[in-house]
C-alpha positions in Angstrom: 24.5 9.3 -13.7 23.6 10.0 -10.1 21.0 7.8 -8.6 17.6 9.4 -8.3 14.3 8.5 -6.7 12.4 6.2 -9.0 9.1 7.9 -9.6 6.0 7.1 -11.6 7.0 9.6 -14.4 10.2 7.6 -14.8 8.3 4.3 -15.1 5.9 5.9 -17.6 8.7 6.4 -20.2 8.6 2.6 -20.8 6.0 2.0 -23.6 3.7 -1.0 -23.5 5.1 -3.8 -25.6 2.8 -6.3 -27.3 5.3 -8.3 -29.3 5.6 -6.2 -32.5 9.2 -6.4 -33.7 8.9 -2.8 -35.0 8.5 -1.4 -31.5 10.9 -3.7 -29.6 13.8 -1.3 -29.9 11.8 1.5 -28.2 10.8 -0.8 -25.4 14.3 -2.1 -24.9 15.8 1.4 -25.1 13.5 2.7 -22.4 14.1 -0.3 -20.1 17.9 0.0 -20.5 17.7 3.7 -19.7 16.0 2.9 -16.4 18.5 0.0 -15.7 21.4 2.4 -16.2 19.9 5.2 -14.3 18.4 3.4 -11.3 20.0 -0.1 -11.3 22.6 -1.1 -8.7 26.0 -1.3 -10.5 27.6 -2.9 -7.5 25.6 -6.1 -7.9 25.0 -6.5 -11.6 26.1 -5.4 -15.0 23.8 -2.6 -16.0 22.1 -4.6 -18.6 21.9 -7.8 -16.5 19.5 -6.6 -13.9 19.0 -9.6 -11.6 16.9 -10.1 -8.5 19.9 -10.1 -6.2 19.3 -10.2 -2.5 15.8 -8.8 -1.7 16.9 -8.1 1.9 19.6 -5.7 0.6 17.9 -2.5 -0.6 20.7 -1.9 -3.1 20.0 -5.3 -4.7 16.2 -5.1 -4.4 16.0 -2.2 -6.8 17.3 -4.5 -9.6 14.5 -7.0 -9.0 12.0 -4.2 -8.8 13.1 -2.8 -12.2 12.7 -6.3 -13.7 9.2 -6.5 -12.4 8.5 -3.0 -13.9 9.8 -4.1 -17.2 7.6 -7.2 -17.2 4.6 -5.1 -16.2 4.8 -3.2 -19.5 4.2 -6.4 -21.5 0.9 -7.1 -23.1 -0.6 -9.4 -25.7 1.8 -11.9 -27.4 4.8 -10.6 -25.4 3.0 -11.2 -22.1 1.9 -14.7 -23.2 5.5 -15.5 -24.1 6.9 -14.3 -20.8 3.9 -15.5 -18.7 4.5 -19.0 -19.8 7.9 -19.0 -18.0 8.1 -19.7 -14.3 11.1 -17.4 -13.6 13.0 -14.9 -15.7 16.0 -14.2 -13.6 17.5 -11.2 -15.4 16.9 -8.3 -17.8 19.2 -9.9 -20.3 17.1 -13.1 -20.1 13.9 -11.1 -20.7 15.4 -9.1 -23.5 16.7 -12.3 -25.2 13.3 -14.0 -24.9 11.6 -11.1 -26.6 14.0 -10.9 -29.4 
């Protein structure tokens, strides 16, 4: 899919996630859609969004996406993730939530 400008309406497709296993697949699916659509395939596997090099705009988008994904966490999910110093990739975040 062609890269597009990441806009608020794209970010809004990600539902808030509080830690309920029944809604995890909706959260992951929306995050993966944005990772595929906007992530930089040159620097990462599409599901392994990493911070990359923040000085390189092509890499910086991956770190930005990871921060967006984390910003949608609330409640127990936020407590689980917030207790970690660094979560380096989307795969790491996803595995932590599962």
